[in-house]
C-alpha positions in Angstrom: -281.2 20.9 97.5 -278.7 18.5 97.1 -279.8 18.7 93.7 -279.0 21.9 93.1 -275.4 21.9 94.3 -275.2 18.8 91.9 -276.0 21.5 88.8 -273.8 23.8 90.5 -271.1 22.2 91.0 -271.1 20.5 87.1 -271.2 24.2 85.6 -268.3 25.2 88.1 -266.3 21.7 86.2 -267.3 22.8 82.9 -266.3 26.2 83.1 -262.7 25.4 85.1 -262.2 22.4 82.0 -263.3 25.2 79.5 -260.5 27.8 81.0 -257.4 25.3 80.8 -258.3 23.8 76.9 -256.0 25.4 74.6 -257.7 28.4 71.7 -256.7 28.3 68.3 -256.7 32.1 67.0 -256.4 32.7 63.4 -253.7 35.0 62.2 -253.0 36.7 59.2 -249.6 35.3 57.1 -246.8 37.8 57.7 -246.2 40.3 55.2 -243.6 40.7 52.8 -241.1 43.6 54.1 -241.0 45.8 51.3 -237.6 47.5 52.5 -234.1 46.4 50.8 -231.5 45.4 52.8 -229.8 48.6 54.8 -226.9 50.1 52.8 -223.6 51.6 55.0 -223.5 55.4 54.7 -219.9 55.2 54.3 -218.2 51.7 53.4 -214.5 51.7 52.4 -213.0 48.7 50.9 -209.2 47.5 49.7 -211.0 45.9 46.7 -207.3 44.9 44.8 -203.5 44.5 44.8 -201.6 44.8 41.6 -197.6 44.2 40.5 -196.5 45.5 37.8 -197.3 48.5 35.5 -197.1 49.3 31.6 -193.0 48.8 32.0 -192.4 46.7 34.4 -194.7 43.5 34.3 -193.9 41.1 37.1 -192.4 37.8 36.4 -195.0 34.4 35.5 -194.9 31.7 36.7 -196.8 28.6 35.1 -197.7 25.7 38.1 -198.2 21.8 37.0 -202.2 22.3 37.6 -202.3 25.0 34.9 -202.9 27.4 37.1 -200.6 30.6 37.3 -198.5 32.6 39.9 -197.1 36.1 39.1 -193.5 36.6 41.3 -190.9 39.3 41.8 -187.3 39.1 41.5 -184.4 40.4 44.5 -183.3 44.2 43.2 -185.6 44.6 41.0 -187.8 48.0 41.1 -191.4 47.2 40.5 -194.6 49.4 40.9 -197.0 48.0 43.4 -201.1 49.2 42.6 -203.4 50.1 46.1 -207.2 49.8 45.0 -209.9 51.3 47.4 -213.5 51.7 46.9 -215.8 53.9 48.8 -219.1 51.1 48.9 -221.7 53.8 51.0 -224.1 55.7 50.2 -223.9 59.1 51.3 -222.3 61.5 48.5 -220.8 63.5 50.5 -216.8 63.0 51.0 -215.5 61.1 53.7 -211.7 60.9 54.6 -210.1 57.8 55.5 -206.6 56.6 57.1 -204.6 54.1 54.8 -201.7 52.2 54.8 -199.8 49.8 52.7 -197.5 47.4 54.8 -195.2 45.3 54.0 -194.4 41.6 55.7 -191.7 39.1 55.5 -193.5 35.9 56.3 -191.4 35.4 60.1 -193.6 38.2 60.6 -191.9 41.4 60.9 -192.2 44.6 58.5 -190.3 44.7 55.6 -191.7 48.6 54.9 -194.9 50.5 55.1 -196.5 53.7 54.1 -199.6 55.3 55.0 -201.1 58.3 53.8 -205.4 59.6 53.4 -207.9 58.8 51.0 -211.1 60.8 50.4 -214.1 59.2 48.7 -217.4 59.7 48.2 -220.5 56.9 47.5 -219.2 54.5 44.3 -216.0 56.5 44.1 -212.4 54.6 43.9 -209.1 55.4 43.7 -205.2 53.5 42.5 -202.7 54.6 44.9 -199.1 53.5 43.4 -196.0 53.1 45.2 -192.5 51.9 43.9 -190.7 49.0 46.1 -187.3 46.9 45.0 -187.1 43.8 46.9 -184.1 43.1 49.2 -184.4 39.7 50.3 -185.7 36.8 48.4 -187.9 34.4 49.8 -189.5 32.3 47.5 -189.8 27.9 47.4 -190.2 25.2 44.8 -191.5 21.7 45.3 -189.9 18.6 43.5 -192.7 18.8 41.0 -192.4 22.4 40.2 -195.2 24.3 42.6 -193.7 27.6 43.5 -195.1 29.1 46.9 -193.2 31.3 50.0 -193.3 35.3 49.8 -194.0 38.7 51.5 -197.1 39.8 52.0 -198.8 42.8 50.5 -201.3 44.2 53.3 -203.6 46.8 52.7 -205.9 48.7 54.9 -207.9 51.2 55.4 -209.5 53.4 58.3 -212.0 55.5 58.5 -212.7 56.0 62.5 -214.9 53.8 65.2 -218.2 54.3 64.1 -217.7 55.7 60.8 -217.4 52.9 58.3 -220.3 50.7 58.6 -218.8 47.4 57.7 -215.0 46.8 58.7 -215.0 43.1 57.4 -213.6 44.4 53.7 -210.9 46.7 55.2 -208.0 44.8 54.8 -206.2 42.9 51.6 -203.5 40.3 51.7 -201.5 39.4 48.8 -198.2 37.3 48.6 -195.7 37.4 46.0 -192.7 34.6 45.8 -189.8 36.6 45.8 -186.6 34.9 43.9 -183.2 35.1 44.2 -181.9 35.6 40.2 -183.6 35.4 37.0 -181.8 34.8 33.8 -183.9 34.3 30.9 -181.0 33.0 29.1 -180.5 35.7 26.3 -176.8 37.2 26.0 -173.4 35.5 26.2 -169.9 35.5 25.0 -168.5 32.8 22.4 -166.4 32.5 19.2 -166.7 31.7 16.0 -162.9 29.9 16.2 -163.3 27.8 12.9 -165.9 29.5 10.9 -168.6 26.9 11.5 -171.0 29.3 11.7 -170.9 29.2 15.9 -172.5 32.5 17.2 -173.3 34.1 20.5 -175.1 37.2 20.8 -171.9 39.4 22.7 -174.7 41.8 23.8 -171.9 44.3 26.2 -173.0 44.4 29.5 -172.2 47.1 32.1 -169.3 46.5 34.5 -170.4 44.2 37.4 -173.5 42.5 35.8 -173.7 38.7 35.4 -174.1 37.0 32.5 -172.6 33.5 30.4 -169.0 33.4 28.9 -167.7 30.0 27.1 -164.7 28.4 27.9 -163.5 25.2 25.7 -161.2 22.9 28.5 -158.8 19.7 27.5 -160.0 18.2 31.1 -160.3 20.1 34.1 -159.9 23.4 34.1 -156.9 23.3 31.5 -157.8 25.9 28.8 -157.9 24.0 25.1 -156.2 27.4 23.5 -155.0 26.0 20.7 -158.4 24.6 19.0 -161.5 26.2 20.5 -160.3 28.5 23.1 -164.5 29.8 23.8 -165.4 25.8 23.5 -168.6 24.4 21.1 -171.5 25.9 23.5 -173.5 28.2 21.4 -176.6 30.3 21.3 -179.9 29.5 19.2 -183.2 31.7 18.3 -185.5 29.2 17.3 -188.2 27.5 19.4 -186.7 28.9 22.3 -189.0 28.4 26.2 -188.0 32.2 27.5 -187.7 35.0 25.2 -185.8 34.9 21.7 -182.8 32.3 22.4 -181.2 29.5 24.5 -178.3 27.7 24.0 -176.8 24.6 22.8 -173.8 22.3 21.9 -174.7 20.9 18.3 -173.8 22.6 15.3 -175.6 23.8 11.8 -175.5 19.7 11.4 -177.5 18.6 14.9 -174.6 17.4 15.9 -172.5 18.4 18.8 -168.2 17.7 18.5 -166.9 14.7 20.1 -164.1 15.0 22.6 -164.6 18.1 24.4 -164.5 19.1 28.0 -166.8 22.7 27.9 -168.4 25.6 30.1 -169.9 27.8 30.0 -169.3 30.3 32.7 -171.4 32.2 34.7 -169.5 35.8 35.3 -169.2 39.7 35.5 -166.8 41.4 34.3 -164.8 43.7 37.3 -163.1 47.5 36.4 -160.2 46.8 37.4 -158.4 44.2 40.3 -158.7 46.3 42.1 -162.5 46.2 43.2 -161.4 42.2 44.4 -164.7 40.7 42.8 -167.1 42.4 45.4 -170.2 43.3 44.4 -170.2 46.5 46.2 -168.1 48.4 43.4 -171.7 49.0 41.0 -174.1 51.0 42.1 -176.6 49.0 41.5 -174.6 45.9 43.0 -176.1 42.3 41.6 -177.1 41.4 45.8 -175.2 38.5 45.0 -171.9 39.2 46.8 -168.2 38.5 46.9 -167.1 36.7 43.4 -164.2 34.2 42.4 -161.8 35.8 39.8 -161.1 33.2 36.5 -157.7 34.3 35.2 -158.9 31.5 32.2 -161.8 32.7 31.6 -160.8 36.8 31.7 -157.8 35.3 29.2 -160.2 33.5 26.9 -162.6 36.7 26.8 -160.0 39.2 26.8 -162.1 40.5 29.8 -161.4 41.2 33.5 -163.6 38.4 34.9 -165.4 37.4 38.4 -167.3 34.0 38.9 -170.8 34.5 40.8 -170.5 32.4 44.2 -173.2 31.9 45.2 -173.3 32.8 49.3 -174.8 29.7 49.5 -174.3 29.7 53.9 -176.8 32.7 53.9 -179.5 30.4 51.8 -182.2 28.6 54.2 -183.3 26.9 50.8 -182.7 27.5 47.1 -183.6 25.8 43.7 -182.2 26.0 40.2 -185.1 25.6 37.9 -184.5 25.8 33.8 -185.7 23.8 31.0 -184.2 21.8 28.6 -184.9 19.2 25.7 -182.2 16.8 23.6 -180.7 14.0 24.0 -177.3 13.1 24.2 -175.3 9.8 22.9 -174.2 7.2 24.6 -171.5 7.7 27.6 -171.8 12.2 26.6 -173.3 14.5 29.4 -174.9 18.2 29.8 -174.4 19.3 33.5 -175.0 21.8 35.7 -172.2 22.3 37.7 -171.9 24.1 41.7 -168.1 24.5 43.3 -167.1 25.4 46.0 -163.2 24.2 45.6 -162.1 23.0 48.4 -164.4 24.1 51.0 -167.3 22.1 50.0 -166.4 19.8 46.6 -168.7 19.8 43.6 -172.1 18.7 43.1 -174.2 17.8 39.4 -177.1 18.3 38.1 -177.3 15.9 35.1 -179.5 16.5 32.4 -178.5 13.5 30.5 -180.3 11.2 33.2 -183.6 13.3 33.0 -186.8 11.9 31.1 -186.3 14.7 28.4 -187.9 14.9 25.3 -186.5 14.8 21.7 -188.6 16.8 20.2 -187.4 20.6 19.4 -189.0 22.5 21.4 -190.7 20.2 23.7 -189.6 21.8 26.7 -189.1 20.0 30.2 -188.7 22.2 33.6 -186.3 20.9 35.9 -185.8 21.9 39.2 -182.5 21.2 41.2 -183.3 21.3 45.3 -179.6 22.2 45.9 -180.2 23.2 49.6 -177.7 21.9 51.8 -175.5 20.7 49.2 -172.7 23.5 50.1 -173.4 24.2 53.4 -169.7 25.4 54.5 -168.8 27.4 51.9 -170.7 29.7 48.5 -170.6 28.3 44.8 -169.4 29.0 41.2 -171.6 27.9 38.6 -171.5 26.5 35.3 -173.3 24.7 32.6 -170.9 21.6 31.6 -170.4 19.7 28.2 -168.6 16.8 28.0 -168.5 14.0 25.2 -166.3 11.0 24.1 -165.2 10.0 20.7 -168.0 7.7 20.0 -171.3 8.7 18.6 -172.8 12.0 18.8 -176.0 13.1 19.1 -178.6 16.3 18.9 -177.4 16.9 22.2 -179.3 19.0 25.3 -180.9 22.3 24.7 -181.3 24.9 28.1 -183.3 28.0 28.4 -184.2 30.0 31.5 -182.0 30.0 34.6 -184.4 30.9 37.9 -182.7 30.6 41.5 -185.6 30.5 43.8 -184.3 30.9 47.4 -185.5 31.5 51.0 -182.5 34.0 52.3 -182.1 33.9 56.1 -181.8 37.4 57.0 -180.6 38.8 59.9 -183.6 38.6 62.2 -186.3 36.4 64.1 -189.4 35.9 65.9 -191.0 33.3 68.2 -194.2 31.8 68.0 -195.0 30.2 72.0 -197.5 28.0 73.2 -197.5 28.4 76.9 -199.5 25.8 79.2 -199.7 25.9 82.8 -202.3 24.0 85.6 -206.1 25.1 85.5 -207.0 24.3 89.2 -208.9 21.4 88.4 -206.4 19.3 88.0 -205.9 20.1 84.2 -204.1 22.1 82.1 -205.1 26.1 80.7 -203.3 28.0 77.3 -202.0 31.0 78.3 -203.8 33.6 77.0 -202.3 37.0 76.7 -205.5 38.5 77.0 -207.7 36.6 79.0 -208.9 39.2 82.3 -209.2 37.4 86.3 -208.6 33.6 84.6 -205.1 32.6 84.4 -204.6 32.9 88.5 -202.9 30.0 89.2 -203.7 29.0 93.0 -200.8 27.3 95.1 -200.4 26.2 98.8 -196.8 26.8 100.6 -194.3 24.3 100.2 -196.3 22.7 98.4 -194.6 19.1 97.2 -195.7 19.4 93.5 -195.3 23.5 92.8 -196.8 24.7 89.5 -195.0 24.6 86.3 -195.1 26.7 82.9 -194.7 24.7 79.7 -193.5 27.1 76.5 -193.4 25.1 73.5 -191.7 27.7 71.7 -190.7 28.0 67.5 -188.0 29.9 66.0 -190.4 31.3 63.5 -186.8 33.1 61.7 -184.4 31.2 59.0 -181.2 31.6 61.3 -180.1 29.9 64.8 -179.8 31.5 67.9 -180.2 31.3 71.4 -182.6 32.5 73.8 -182.1 34.0 77.4 -184.8 32.8 79.8 -185.8 34.4 83.1 -188.7 34.1 85.7 -188.9 35.6 88.8 -192.0 36.5 91.3 -193.4 40.1 92.7 -192.5 39.1 96.0 -189.0 39.4 96.1 -188.5 37.3 99.0 -188.9 34.9 97.8 -186.2 34.9 95.2 -183.2 34.9 97.7 -184.0 31.7 99.1 -186.1 29.9 97.3 -185.3 30.6 93.7 -187.8 29.6 90.6 -185.9 26.8 88.3 -186.1 26.2 84.5 -185.5 23.2 82.8 -184.4 23.9 79.1 -182.2 22.4 76.1 -179.5 23.5 78.1 -178.8 20.6 80.9 -175.9 22.0 83.0 -178.3 25.5 84.1 -181.6 25.2 86.3 -181.7 28.6 88.1 -184.3 31.5 87.3 -181.9 33.1 84.5 -181.0 30.4 82.2 -179.1 30.5 78.3 -180.2 27.8 76.0 -178.1 25.9 73.5 -178.7 26.5 70.2 -181.8 26.2 68.3 -182.0 25.7 64.7 -184.3 27.7 62.3 -187.4 27.2 62.0 -187.5 24.3 65.2 -188.8 24.1 68.3 -187.5 23.9 71.4 -189.2 22.7 75.3 -188.9 25.0 78.5 -190.7 24.4 82.0 -190.6 27.3 84.3 -190.9 26.2 87.7 -192.6 27.7 90.7 -191.4 27.2 94.0 -193.3 28.1 97.3 -191.6 29.0 100.4 -192.8 27.0 103.8 -194.7 29.5 105.7 -195.5 31.6 102.8 -198.5 33.6 104.1 -202.0 34.0 102.0 -200.9 36.5 99.2 -201.9 37.7 95.7 -198.6 37.9 94.0 -197.3 38.0 90.2 -195.3 35.1 88.1 -193.4 36.7 85.8 -191.5 35.4 82.8 -189.4 35.7 79.7 -187.4 35.1 76.5 -185.7 36.9 75.4 -182.5 36.8 72.7 -179.5 34.9 73.8 -177.3 37.7 73.0 -179.0 41.3 73.5 -180.7 40.1 76.5 -183.7 42.6 78.1 -182.9 44.9 75.2 -185.2 42.7 72.7 -188.3 41.1 74.6 -189.4 38.0 72.1 -192.3 36.9 74.5 -193.3 38.1 78.0 -195.8 36.3 80.4 -197.5 37.8 83.5 -199.6 35.3 85.3 -201.8 36.2 88.3 -200.9 34.3 91.7 -203.0 33.4 94.7 -201.3 31.7 97.7 -203.9 29.8 100.1 -204.2 28.9 103.5 -201.9 25.0 103.9 -203.8 22.9 106.0 -201.6 19.5 106.4 -201.7 16.9 109.0 -198.4 15.8 109.8 
């Protein structure tokens, strides 16, 4: 009987062992899908943003790395083209909302257009717009890289659940806006000595800036006897831009000795009643008020106003020209900016630049004039000075472009605000967070929570801010006002006007929450406003709302 039990026990153990073995079952290899990727019935896409047309093209800047960048000029009307395509497979026409927005870098919309487009599968459309930039935004590095500009944003929206792919519904393109562009194709001079000196002398309308040659004996005394228009002249060989450029040498490739000549940037006004205002003519040149020059007016027999660049309204300014040539010892050709008694004179000396002496081998010269005339605008001239010694070919000048960032009148803020996270650390305020921003506090907390905001003035103007904070339980505010610390060291209550915050700089502010002793357990809200310093609550720049939960307090005294 015992042997039978032993056999049965052996079979049982073998069965249990087999039941726990890993069994390999042969599987057929996976079949390759014969179905292609799923196509969306409707898929609108913004495929292109182009500037210009066959009549007016954008300017093209050659970057130092051999790339090119298109740019526009303030005050020049130009066409902007927005292209859309329906990439889906539905042959039925579908209508979508579309928009073109033009954004300034500080984060405000300059202009926008809204419209509808109707496309079936495979169709595309190109929608033209006409725009005139009214504010410059461009920056040129010392080595000649152009950047900055407004952002053209194309948007299309077929509606929720209709467009199968919304990742291609928005397209941005940044285009710099130059402050001024002049290819130096026109100007005025006379051939007083019958030596063959030539200028185009093409008449220009009233209020249009161009170039007027003027001779001086020294400083600003006119040379009324020998060369009233000096020795500046134009040449149409080997120009860098267009057909013409400026030089001081004659046909013998040598310039005159003992000269003090200027090439003045000015416009002709209709009469003295205009007062050198740029608002008399339509369209205005946008350069602001000029300065009447009786000497240059007398030389050319015209009522002329010198252009006066309003530099205090420019956050930055760079002037680009092309040059080649060589000067004799002690002789110079310079770009001269003059603010008069209000700001003095500054020079860019072409003679000290590393220029080629080979004809037509142009070098781009960038003058960063930012901050040189902060208190007063400046007139601008090309100044030629020579002594009685050896002369040479002289420096040739072509193209004249001003890149600048205008300050404008608006500004926006970026603010990174952090607060205690209830775990001994800090959290960054997220306005989209629901319930994740609650601050736990205790009554009469010896170390009450503080909201720290690092605020960046994104604008190009200096400003002040008005800071205000309160809680939803108004009874706290009478005896236990909240405290604000900022760059105004003399004011610390719950409403503070800051000191000046410079353009494109940071400032810090701390909003400190005080909890009255004996405050009961409750839930409330902590509000903080960062407002414009002048308009106050009429213009809120940044708003923070934090839920606060007062907990029971148990302390052993």
